N, C-alpha and C positions, 0 to 999 in steps of 0.2 A: 543610560547605555546607548551610545550612538551606533548607527548602522556600520560605521567604519570599524567597530570592534567585533562585529559578527558578519561573517560572509558564508554564503551557501553555494556550493558548486553542485549543479544538478542538470537534468535533461528534461525537457518540457513534458514528455509523456511518461516519465518514470514514476510509478506509484510509490517507490521507495522515497524518492525526493519529495513527493507531495506530502508524505507523512511529516517530514521535517518542517516543511512550509506551514502545514496546518498547526503543528505544535507551537512554532514561533508566533504565528498570527494569534492563536488563542491566548497566548501569554502576553501579547502586545509587545513583543521584542522586535525592535527595528533591525533590519539586516540588509546586506547588499546581496543581490541575486546574480550569480554568474552562470550563464547558460553554457553547457558543454556540448560539443559534438562528439558523441560516443563512437562514431566511426573514424574520428580523427582527434584522438584525445590530446588535450593541451599539455604542454610541459608542466604547467602549474598543477594539473590534476595528478600527473604521474609523480610529481615531486611530493605532493601532499598525501597521496594514498599509493605508495609504491607496492604495497602488499597485494591488494586485489585490483587496483587500478580502475575502480568503479565509482560512480556517483551513488548516493550523495556523499559529500564531504562538508562538514561544518568546521569553519575556522572561527575560533573565539580567542581573543587576545593573542593572536598569532600562533595558536596551537590548533592542530588539525585533529578532528575526530571522524572516524569512518564507521560504516554499517548503521543502517537506519534505526534499528532497535536500540543500539548502544547510544546513538545520538539522541533519541527520544528520552532515554533515562538521564543522559547528561543535561539536557535542556530542563527536565523536571527538577533535577537536583540544584541546578544553577539559578534558575528563576522560580521563586517559590509561589508567585501569584498564579492563580488558576491551576491547582495541582492536577496532574494527569493520572498518575498511578494511585490506586487506593491506599489508604493509610495502614490498613491491617496487613501484616506480613503474609497471611494465608491468601487473602484476596489479591495481593500483589503477585504472588506466585501463580495463582490461577490465571490472571491476566497475561502473564508472560507465557504460560503454557499454551493458552489458546492462540496467542499471536504467532508463536513458533509452529504450532501444529497446523494452523491454517496455511502458513507459508509453505511448509514442507509437504503436507498431505493433500491440500486442495490446489494450490497454485500450480504445482508441477503436473498434476493429472489433468487439469483444465487445458494446459498447453498441449499435452499429448492428444486430448480429445479434439482440440481445435485443428491440429495438424495431421491427423490420421483418419483412416476410414476403416470400416469393417469391424472385426472382432476387437481389435486394439482400441478403437474408439469406444465401443460399447463397454469394454472393461474399465476404461478410464472414466466414462460417464457414471458408471455404477459406483466407483470409488469416490468420485466427487460428490455424488448425492449422499453417500454414507456420511461424509464429513459434514455436509450441509444439514443432515438430520440432527447431528449433535450441536451444531451452531444454533439451529432453530430452538432446541431445548434450552440453550444457554441464554437466549435473548427473550424468551417468552415472559410476558408480564412486565417487561421493562421498556422504557423509551429508548435508552441507550445502554450499552454494556456497562458504562460507568454510572448508571443510575439516571438521574434527571439531566445530567450534563454530559457532553462529549468528554470521554476520557482516553486513556492510553490504548485500551483495546479497540475502541471505536476507530481511533486513528490507524492502529495497526491493521484492522480489517476493512478500512475504508475503501480499499481497492475493489472489494466485493460489490460495493454499491454502484460503482461507475465503470470500472474497467471490465469486470466480469460480463455485464450485458453486452459490451462491445465485442469481447471474445466469443460470446455465444453467437452474435450476429455474423462475425467473420467466419466462424467454423460451422454455421448452420446447426447449432446444437442447443439443447435446453437443459440447464442444470437447476435454475431457480424457478420452479413452478409456483406462481403467486398463491395458488389455493393451498398447496401442500406446505409452503413456507410463508405463511401469512405474517408471522411475527418478524421474520427476517425482512420481508418485503416492506412492512411498516417501518422497521428500523432504517432501511435504505432510504425511504422517503424522508424520515426525520433527519437523517444525517445529511442528505443532499440539500435539504431546505435550510440548513443552518447557514447564516450569512457568510461566515468565514470560509466554509466549504464551497458553497455555491459560487462565490466570487473568485475562486482560485482553481477551477477545473479546466483541464485542457479542452479545446474544441473537439466535439465528438466526431464531426465529419473528417477532421484531420487525423484523428485517432484511427478511424476505420481504414483510411488509406494506409497509414503507417503499419497497422497490424495485418492487413491483407498482404502487404509486401513482405512483412516479417514471416507470415505463414508460408508464403510461396518459397522464401529463401530457406526456411528451416523445416519444411514439411518432412524432410527425410531424417531429421534428428529429433530427439526428445529433450533437447536442452534449449535454454534460451528464455524461458518465461521469466519476466521481471528482471532479466539480466541487463537492464538499462539503468 
């Protein structure tokens, strides 16, 4: 499978796009990477993903697939080496549940906490920590959510390990207390030290600048987290 058969349209700081990159790299699939400017979307992106007009978009054999979780499942079904989702239907369902829950319940409130002050910030931080309590229980006693190896849920929640600390710094907030969330903190270290992950992270200093700017632009709204 040559890289000409697989193309990924993404944006350097997008945690959505990174999920797809990680999955392809873990499976050893060659691909062509196409960097998109999300402030000036290319005609190719608009043509390939006319519904949401967002990255990432995976193109395989000239067919386009959008939405990162759907792309992850497509990759897992297409290339059988290094399975990402658990084999058991119940475990697969649980992995999907946590992936979506973290996106909807944690990602959004972290953005609000980062961009607001006062009561609104405190309410958002409380909600974020409640989700983290549940994630902590889920990872306890395991190296990865997928067991001994990085799996679907690790990739889906990977943004917590690298993006979330950046957002904490930008917003002067703390969600992940290393003492309270020791299992999650250990997972973050394990995840970030994996060669595939470590070698494909965006530069942290550049991320800080990007998200400081994003915070300033979006401080008056509660939308925008991960909308890249």
